C-alpha positions in Angstrom: 1.5 -17.0 12.9 -1.9 -18.3 13.8 -2.8 -21.9 12.7 -4.3 -22.2 9.6 -7.9 -23.4 9.5 -8.6 -26.9 8.8 -10.4 -26.5 5.6 -7.7 -24.3 4.3 -5.0 -27.0 5.7 -6.8 -29.7 3.8 -6.8 -27.9 0.5 -3.0 -27.0 0.8 -2.2 -30.6 1.6 -4.3 -31.4 -1.7 -1.9 -29.3 -3.6 0.6 -31.9 -3.5 -1.5 -34.2 -5.7 -3.8 -31.7 -7.4 -2.2 -28.2 -7.9 -4.4 -27.1 -10.3 -7.7 -28.3 -8.9 -7.0 -26.1 -5.7 -5.4 -23.1 -7.0 -8.5 -21.1 -8.0 -9.5 -21.4 -4.2 -6.3 -19.9 -2.9 -6.6 -17.3 -5.9 -10.0 -16.2 -4.5 -8.6 -16.3 -1.0 -5.8 -14.0 -2.0 -8.0 -11.4 -4.4 -11.4 -11.2 -2.7 -11.2 -9.4 0.4 -13.3 -9.3 3.5 -15.1 -6.3 3.9 -16.0 -6.9 7.7 -12.3 -7.0 8.7 -11.0 -3.9 10.7 -7.2 -4.3 11.1 -5.8 -2.2 13.9 -5.2 0.7 14.4 -9.0 1.6 14.0 -8.9 5.2 15.0 -11.6 8.2 15.6 -11.9 9.9 12.3 -13.1 13.6 12.1 -16.1 14.1 10.1 -15.4 14.1 6.4 -16.2 17.3 4.7 -17.2 15.6 1.3 -17.8 11.9 -0.1 -16.5 12.1 -3.6 -17.9 9.9 -6.4 -15.0 9.0 -8.8 -17.2 7.1 -11.0 -17.6 3.1 -11.7 -18.4 2.7 -8.0 -15.2 4.3 -6.8 -15.5 6.4 -3.5 -13.0 8.7 -1.9 -13.3 11.1 1.1 -12.2 14.9 1.7 -11.3 16.4 4.7 -10.2 20.2 4.8 -10.3 23.3 2.4 -10.6 23.1 -1.4 -8.9 25.3 -3.8 -5.8 25.4 -6.2 -3.7 27.1 -3.3 -4.5 24.4 -0.8 -2.0 21.5 -1.0 -3.8 18.0 -0.8 -2.4 14.7 0.4 -3.7 11.3 -0.9 -4.1 8.4 1.5 -4.3 4.8 0.1 -4.9 1.8 2.5 -3.8 -1.7 1.7 -5.9 -4.9 1.2 -8.5 -5.5 3.9 -7.3 -2.1 5.1 -9.7 1.2 5.7 -9.6 4.7 5.9 -10.0 4.9 9.6 -6.4 3.5 10.0 -5.2 7.0 8.9 -6.9 8.9 11.8 -4.1 10.0 13.5 -2.4 11.2 10.2 -5.3 12.8 9.0 -5.7 14.8 12.2 -2.0 15.8 11.8 -2.1 16.8 8.3 -5.2 19.2 8.8 -3.3 20.8 11.8 -0.6 21.7 9.4 -2.8 23.1 6.9 -3.3 20.3 4.4 -6.3 19.1 2.7 -6.7 15.2 2.8 -8.4 12.7 0.4 -8.5 9.0 1.5 -9.5 6.5 -1.0 -11.6 3.5 -0.3 -9.9 1.1 -2.9 -11.9 -1.1 -4.8 -14.1 -4.1 -2.9 -13.3 -2.1 0.3 -15.2 0.7 2.5 -18.1 2.1 0.2 -16.4 1.3 -3.1 -18.0 -1.3 -5.4 -16.5 -4.8 -6.2 -15.7 -7.9 -4.8 -12.0 -8.7 -5.9 -9.0 -6.5 -6.0 -6.3 -7.3 -8.4 -3.0 -5.2 -8.8 -4.3 -4.0 -12.1 -7.7 -2.8 -10.7 -5.7 -1.3 -7.7 -3.5 0.8 -9.9 -6.4 1.8 -12.0 -8.2 3.1 -8.9 -5.4 5.4 -8.0 -4.6 6.5 -11.2 -8.4 7.5 -11.5 -8.2 9.3 -8.2 -5.1 11.3 -9.3 -6.7 12.0 -12.8 -9.8 13.3 -11.2 -8.5 15.1 -8.3 -4.8 15.7 -8.8 -2.2 16.7 -8.9 -1.6 15.9 -5.3 1.2 17.4 -3.0 1.8 14.0 -1.5 0.6 10.3 -1.5 0.9 8.3 1.6 0.1 4.6 1.0 0.1 1.7 3.5 0.9 -1.9 2.8 -0.1 -3.0 -0.7 -1.6 0.5 -1.1 2.0 2.0 -0.8 3.3 -0.3 -3.5 0.4 0.3 -5.9 0.5 4.1 -5.4 4.1 4.1 -6.5 3.2 2.1 -9.8 0.3 4.6 -10.2 2.6 7.7 -9.8 5.3 6.3 -12.2 2.5 6.2 -14.9 1.4 9.6 -14.1 4.7 11.0 -14.4 4.8 12.9 -11.2 3.1 15.9 -10.0 3.4 17.9 -13.3 1.3 15.2 -15.2 -1.3 14.9 -12.4 0.5 12.5 -10.2 2.0 13.5 -6.9 5.3 15.6 -5.5 6.4 13.2 -2.8 5.4 9.8 -1.5 5.7 7.9 1.7 5.4 4.2 1.8 4.4 2.6 5.0 5.1 -1.0 5.4 5.0 -1.6 1.8 6.2 -4.6 -0.4 8.7 -4.0 -3.1 6.4 -6.1 -5.5 3.8 -8.6 -6.1 5.5 -12.0 -6.9 7.4 -12.4 -3.3 4.0 -11.5 -1.9 2.4 -14.3 -3.6 5.2 -16.8 -2.4 4.8 -15.4 1.2 1.0 -16.0 1.1 1.5 -19.4 -0.3 4.2 -20.3 2.1 1.7 -19.0 4.8 -1.2 -21.3 3.8 1.1 -24.5 3.2 0.9 -24.8 -0.4 3.5 -27.2 -1.7 6.0 -26.1 -4.6 3.5 -27.3 -7.4 0.6 -25.8 -5.5 2.7 -22.5 -5.2 3.2 -22.5 -9.1 -0.3 -23.2 -9.8 -1.7 -20.7 -7.5 0.8 -17.8 -9.2 -0.2 -18.9 -12.6 -3.8 -18.7 -11.6 -3.5 -15.4 -10.2 -1.5 -14.2 -13.2 -4.1 -15.6 -15.7 -6.9 -13.5 -13.7 -4.7 -10.4 -13.7 -3.7 -10.6 -17.2 0.1 -10.0 -16.5 3.0 -11.8 -14.9 3.3 -11.0 -11.3 7.0 -10.3 -11.9 5.7 -7.2 -13.8 4.8 -5.5 -10.6 8.2 -5.1 -9.1 9.7 -1.5 -8.2 12.8 -2.2 -10.3 10.8 -1.9 -13.4 9.7 1.5 -12.7 13.0 3.1 -11.1 13.9 4.9 -14.1 10.2 6.8 -14.0 10.5 7.8 -10.2 12.2 10.9 -9.3 10.7 12.5 -6.3 11.2 12.4 -2.8 10.2 9.3 -1.3 10.0 8.3 2.7 9.9 4.6 3.3 8.8 3.6 7.0 9.0 0.0 8.0 9.4 -2.0 11.4 12.0 -4.3 12.1 9.4 -6.7 13.6 6.8 -6.7 10.6 5.7 -10.4 10.1 3.4 -9.4 7.2 6.0 -7.7 5.0 9.6 -8.2 6.1 11.7 -5.3 6.3 13.9 -6.5 3.4 11.3 -5.2 1.3 11.8 -1.7 2.2 15.5 -2.3 1.5 14.9 -3.4 -1.9 13.0 -0.4 -2.4 15.6 1.7 -1.0 18.2 0.1 -3.2 16.2 0.4 -6.5 15.3 4.3 -5.9 18.0 6.6 -5.1 15.6 9.4 -3.8 14.2 7.3 -1.1 14.9 7.9 2.7 14.4 5.2 5.1 13.1 5.3 8.6 13.2 1.9 10.7 11.1 1.5 13.8 11.0 -1.3 16.3 7.9 -3.0 17.9 5.2 -1.5 16.0 4.7 -4.5 13.7 2.9 -4.0 10.4 -0.2 -1.8 11.4 0.5 0.2 14.6 3.0 2.5 12.6 0.0 4.5 11.7 -1.0 5.2 15.2 2.4 5.8 16.6 3.1 9.5 17.4 6.8 9.6 16.4 5.9 8.0 12.8 3.0 10.3 12.2 5.2 13.4 13.0 7.9 12.0 10.7 5.3 11.5 8.0 3.9 15.0 8.5 7.4 16.8 8.6 8.4 15.0 5.3 5.3 15.8 3.6 5.6 19.4 4.7 9.0 19.7 3.1 10.1 21.0 0.0 12.5 19.7 -2.6 14.8 16.6 -1.6 15.9 17.5 1.7 16.2 14.8 4.2 17.0 16.7 7.2 15.4 16.0 10.5 14.4 12.4 10.3 15.7 9.4 12.1 16.8 7.6 9.5 18.7 4.4 9.0 20.9 3.7 6.1 19.9 0.4 4.1 23.3 -1.0 5.2 22.5 -0.9 8.8 19.5 -3.6 8.3 22.1 -6.4 8.1 23.6 -5.2 11.5 
């Protein structure tokens, strides 16, 4: 992990003696994305066929034909991510006859806003599903995957404007452990961590523990493909194992050496994603899958 910048390290040290004083700074650091960040892979995108205004400053982009008979796939990037990360996935989906919609989540891309909370994230995906759904599938990366799963659970699947199947790439199983990982990465003390999480929860208006896959497991009954790398340093592979344990319809594909972001540009991963999206029913045939128990080996 890169060294923590000096001002952040100094504030983290201050969390030992004044945790409530420094907590708002780290809350803003967690919830206010930097628009200029371009995480890899930044791939070439085919020109979009349509820019879609979803209201309240929310923007999405469409590629491919429109019409009731054309299956559409929704793409949702993560925090400080962008639609260009899905370039290889978009090309592959278009080649298989799908239409594609990529959402600029709030405070990213051309969508309005400066802050992105879990509530705003979920509301944006729900608005997209309500306006443009039902979707044949949703593909989410990182926190975009986790929040997509919550949105689909709330929508009630494809028959209620949601989606028929889901692909979660490098996705966490919930929010609370992500907050603790962030606190550990910047060097917050235990008191500072507690104050930081409380500050985030006050801003969001709900406990972080509410955003855990276990709370929606009984509302999700659709095919799910989890793809995670063994060496993911941002979201440990144990998070994928937790999702797989909670959701009996989930299949888990484990990669090696691709980290958190590079999966989206890997040819084998892109092929697995599109093959899964193109299937019908709950058939898991044809994927290089690894059982959850194998992760401990």
